N, C-alpha and C positions, 0 to 999 in steps of 0.2 A: 508508452506515452511519456512525454517529457514536458514538464511545466517549469518555465523560468519565472522566478519571482524577484522583483526588485522591491525590497522592503524599505520604505521611507523612514522607518523607526523600528526599534526592537518590538517584537510581537510574537504571535503564534499562528501557525497554519494548522487547521484541523479538518477532518473529514470522517465519513463513515465508510466502512469496508465490510463486504461479505463475499463469500465465494461458493461455488459449486464445481467440483472437479474430482477426479479420482486421485489416488495417493501418489501417482508418479508425476503429476503436473506440479508446477511450482510458481509462486508469485514472490518477487522480491521488490521492495521499495527502497530506493537509495535517496539519501539526503546529502547533497553535495559530494556524491561519489562514494559515500560510506553506506554499507548495508544497514538499514534501519529496521525494516520489517521483513521477515522471511516466513513463508507459509510452512517451512520446516519446523519452526518453533512457535508459530502462531497457535493460540488455543492449546494450552497445556503441553507444549513441547513436541507435538506431532503435526504432521501435515494435515491440512484441511481435506476432509473427504465428505461428500454429500453437501447439503446446504449448511452453511454456517450462519449464525445470527449476525445482524448488523452490530459492528463494534466500533466505538469511537477511537480515533487515533489523533494524536496531536504532537507537535514538536515546537519548541521555542526557537525563534530565529532572531539573529542580530540584524541590525540595519545593514543593508547592502544587497548584493546579488546572490541568489541561491537557486539551486536546481533540485527538483523532485523528479525521480525517474521511476516509473512503474513498469516492471518487466515480467511478463507472463510467459512461461515456457511450457508448451504442450508437448507431451511425449507422443510418439506414434505407435506405441504398443497396444494401448487400450483406450476405450472411450467410456466415460462415466459422468453422470451429472450433466450440466450444461456446458462444461469446459470453459468457465469464465469466472472472473472476479468483478464485482460491482463497486464503484466508488460514487458516493453521493454527498451532497451538501459540503463541498470544499469551501472553506472560508478562511479569511485572514482577519486577525484582530491585532490592534496595536496598543502598546502600553501608554 
């Protein structure tokens, strides 16, 4: 999923994230092409396995155009959990 954001002023984008998958699946969230969140180090440095709790995420953005990219990679070796990550309550706030 790719979200293009045109910020009219400096501000913050925030959302809640949780997941359920086995250890070989992976979620990466990129902010303007840079890896911002990775399920490899999400929750105490290890991949998410089973249900994770809703966790608040936020990043400060300068005025202008930005891109958030959510990339979920499912391996084909095993199945576990629901094989998904959930995003809720995505919001923008401005200074």
